[in-house]
C-alpha positions in Angstrom: 114.7 131.2 71.3 115.5 130.0 74.8 118.4 129.3 76.9 117.2 127.5 79.6 120.0 126.5 83.2 119.3 125.1 86.1 120.8 126.7 88.9 123.1 125.4 90.7 122.4 126.0 94.3 118.6 125.3 93.3 119.4 121.7 92.0 121.8 121.4 95.3 118.8 121.9 97.6 116.2 119.8 95.8 113.7 122.6 95.9 111.6 123.9 93.4 112.2 127.4 92.8 111.1 130.2 90.6 112.9 130.4 87.5 114.9 134.3 86.8 113.6 135.3 83.5 116.2 137.1 80.9 115.7 138.5 77.8 117.9 139.6 75.4 116.6 142.9 73.2 120.0 143.0 71.5 122.1 141.7 69.0 122.4 138.1 68.2 125.9 138.2 67.4 126.5 139.0 71.4 124.1 136.0 72.9 126.9 133.5 73.9 127.7 136.6 76.2 124.3 137.3 77.3 123.7 133.5 78.0 127.0 133.1 80.1 126.0 136.0 82.3 122.1 134.5 82.7 123.6 131.0 84.3 125.6 133.2 86.2 122.9 135.3 87.4 121.2 132.2 88.2 123.7 130.5 90.2 124.1 133.6 92.2 120.8 133.7 92.8 120.3 129.9 93.1 117.8 130.0 90.6 117.3 128.3 87.2 117.7 130.8 84.7 116.1 131.0 80.8 117.5 133.7 78.5 114.8 134.8 75.6 115.6 136.7 72.5 112.5 138.9 72.9 111.1 139.9 69.4 109.4 143.1 70.6 109.5 145.7 73.8 106.0 144.9 75.2 107.7 142.4 77.8 109.9 145.5 78.8 106.2 147.4 79.2 104.5 145.0 80.7 107.5 143.8 83.2 107.6 140.2 82.5 110.8 139.3 82.9 113.5 140.2 86.1 116.5 141.2 84.1 116.7 142.5 80.6 119.5 143.2 77.9 118.2 146.0 76.6 118.7 149.2 74.3 118.7 152.4 76.3 116.4 154.2 74.3 113.6 151.9 75.1 115.4 151.8 78.5 114.8 155.6 79.3 111.2 156.0 77.5 109.9 153.1 80.0 111.5 154.3 82.8 110.7 157.7 82.6 107.1 157.6 81.5 106.8 155.2 84.8 105.7 152.2 82.9 108.0 150.0 84.9 110.1 150.3 87.7 113.6 149.1 86.0 116.9 149.6 87.9 120.2 149.9 85.7 122.9 147.4 87.5 125.5 147.0 84.9 126.9 147.6 81.3 129.7 145.9 79.3 133.0 147.6 78.8 134.3 146.9 75.3 137.8 145.5 74.1 140.2 147.8 72.3 141.7 151.0 73.0 139.0 153.6 71.1 137.0 152.8 74.5 139.0 153.7 76.7 138.1 151.4 79.7 134.8 152.8 80.0 131.3 151.7 79.3 130.9 153.2 76.0 130.3 152.4 72.3 130.5 153.7 68.5 128.2 154.5 65.8 129.8 153.7 62.8 128.8 155.3 59.5 129.3 152.7 57.0 129.2 152.8 52.8 130.1 150.3 50.2 134.3 150.8 49.6 133.3 151.7 45.9 131.3 154.7 47.1 132.1 158.2 46.5 130.5 159.4 49.7 133.5 160.9 52.7 131.2 161.4 55.6 127.7 161.8 56.6 126.9 164.8 55.6 127.3 163.9 52.0 124.3 161.3 52.1 121.7 163.8 51.6 119.2 161.8 49.5 120.6 158.3 50.1 118.9 155.3 50.9 119.4 154.5 54.7 119.3 151.3 56.2 118.8 151.1 60.0 118.6 148.0 62.2 115.2 149.4 63.9 114.0 152.8 64.7 114.1 152.6 68.5 118.0 151.7 68.9 120.3 154.3 69.6 123.1 153.0 67.7 121.3 152.5 64.5 118.6 155.1 64.5 118.9 157.8 67.0 122.4 158.8 67.5 122.0 159.1 63.3 119.4 161.7 63.4 121.3 163.4 66.0 124.2 164.0 64.4 122.3 165.5 61.4 120.3 167.5 63.3 123.7 168.7 65.1 124.8 169.3 61.5 122.0 171.4 60.5 120.1 168.8 58.3 116.3 169.4 57.1 113.4 166.9 57.3 114.7 166.3 53.5 117.8 164.8 53.9 116.6 161.3 54.6 115.8 159.9 51.0 114.3 156.2 51.6 114.9 154.5 54.7 114.9 150.7 55.0 114.3 149.1 58.6 116.4 146.0 58.1 115.5 144.2 61.3 119.2 143.5 63.2 122.5 145.5 62.4 123.8 142.7 60.7 121.4 142.6 58.2 121.7 146.5 57.8 125.1 145.8 56.9 124.4 143.0 54.5 121.5 145.4 52.8 124.7 147.9 52.4 127.0 145.2 50.7 124.2 144.0 48.7 123.5 147.3 47.1 120.3 147.5 49.0 121.4 150.8 50.7 123.9 153.2 50.4 124.7 153.8 54.0 124.4 152.4 57.9 125.1 153.5 61.4 126.0 150.2 63.1 126.7 149.3 66.4 130.8 149.0 66.7 130.7 146.3 68.5 128.2 144.3 66.0 130.3 145.5 63.4 133.6 144.5 65.1 132.2 141.2 65.3 130.8 140.8 61.9 134.5 141.6 60.4 135.9 139.0 62.6 133.6 136.7 61.2 133.7 137.6 57.5 137.1 139.3 56.8 135.8 140.2 53.3 133.4 143.3 54.8 137.1 144.8 55.1 137.4 145.1 51.2 134.1 145.5 50.5 132.9 148.1 53.3 134.4 151.9 54.5 133.9 153.5 57.7 133.5 157.3 56.6 132.0 159.0 60.0 131.7 158.0 63.6 129.3 158.7 66.0 129.8 159.1 69.9 131.1 157.9 71.9 127.4 157.0 73.7 127.1 155.3 76.9 126.5 152.0 75.9 123.4 150.1 76.7 122.4 148.6 80.1 121.9 145.3 81.6 118.5 146.4 83.7 116.3 144.5 86.4 113.0 144.8 87.4 112.8 146.4 90.9 109.0 144.5 90.8 110.5 141.2 91.0 113.8 141.2 92.2 114.3 142.6 95.9 117.8 145.4 96.1 119.7 142.4 97.7 118.7 139.7 94.8 119.4 142.7 92.3 122.7 143.3 94.0 123.8 139.7 93.7 122.6 139.9 90.0 125.1 142.9 89.7 127.8 141.0 91.4 127.6 138.1 89.4 128.0 140.3 86.0 130.6 142.1 87.6 132.7 138.9 88.6 132.1 137.2 84.9 135.9 138.4 83.8 137.5 136.7 87.0 136.5 133.4 85.8 139.6 132.2 82.8 136.4 130.2 81.0 134.2 132.7 80.9 136.3 135.7 80.1 137.3 133.7 77.0 133.6 133.8 76.1 133.4 137.8 76.6 136.3 138.1 75.1 135.3 136.0 71.9 132.2 138.7 72.4 134.3 141.9 72.2 133.7 142.3 76.0 136.5 143.0 78.5 134.2 143.2 81.7 131.2 144.2 83.1 131.1 147.9 84.9 128.3 149.0 87.3 125.7 151.7 85.5 123.4 153.8 87.1 120.8 155.7 85.4 122.2 159.1 85.8 125.0 158.0 83.5 122.6 157.8 80.4 122.1 162.0 80.5 124.1 161.6 77.0 121.4 159.5 75.6 118.7 161.5 77.2 120.2 164.7 75.5 120.8 163.0 72.1 117.0 162.0 72.5 115.3 165.5 73.3 117.2 167.4 70.1 116.1 164.6 67.9 112.5 165.0 69.2 112.8 169.1 68.2 114.6 168.7 64.9 111.9 167.8 62.6 113.9 164.8 61.7 111.6 162.5 63.9 109.7 160.4 61.6 105.8 161.0 62.8 105.1 157.2 62.9 108.0 157.0 65.5 105.9 157.7 68.9 102.5 156.4 67.8 104.3 153.2 66.8 106.3 152.9 70.1 103.0 153.7 72.3 101.5 150.9 70.2 104.6 148.5 70.8 104.3 149.3 74.5 101.2 148.5 75.5 101.4 146.7 78.4 99.2 143.3 78.2 97.7 141.8 81.6 99.9 139.1 82.7 99.0 135.7 82.4 98.3 132.9 85.3 101.4 131.2 83.8 103.6 134.0 84.2 102.2 134.9 87.8 102.9 131.5 89.1 106.4 131.4 88.0 107.3 134.2 90.4 
């Protein structure tokens, strides 16, 4: 999926300017807010802009896009390996008292309302639905909580990869899985769309808070001043009454500046999970396969 936008300044000048490529690796339910952010960054930089929904992390590994909405785990893995030069420029502050006006989120552990379980420690051997294995909120934070509880590798019974958080929610509703850890923003939006979920599901544990997913900019494709301009566009979104409505429909209050050091909590959780014995044997090999950077095509080179 691609959402294209012509930057105002570019249109006014009549000159052909390079397209600002923005990729989303996050939940589709928040896509309208990402599309708005893409338009405003394009406006601020005076460039036509397009939002692409990425199917895999190879785009990140190849440093194809100028800006990405991406989960913290892939961001940390790629930046720590020196594969790409990314700068975390901003992150959303979600609406609601539980977030305390900070760029954090939670993972809500859900089960069916008629199930007997009351906490994460009671889910030994139960079928787990997760969105994808490089998600913090759907995968790593759950393993981290289990590691803190002293769970052994055999705690996880059968695990099924759903694709997106909304798919994991549906698996639990349909009895295709017993439990899932869901990004609190996504769960809030799902319940808002379908009030029946309040009756069909029950939250038995809350994991977090964790620093929320960053917006990252490529230091290779955008200069320091351009990255700062993109950040300024994000920080100003909530000041426009119309834009504020779009943000609020996605559960977002505003964007705030963020830095790499703010993700020390996620780093610590990933480190504990890595030595706990709970991380599947296929996790690291699959990551290396997913992020084998492909040579950039001449078309992509020409577009910058």
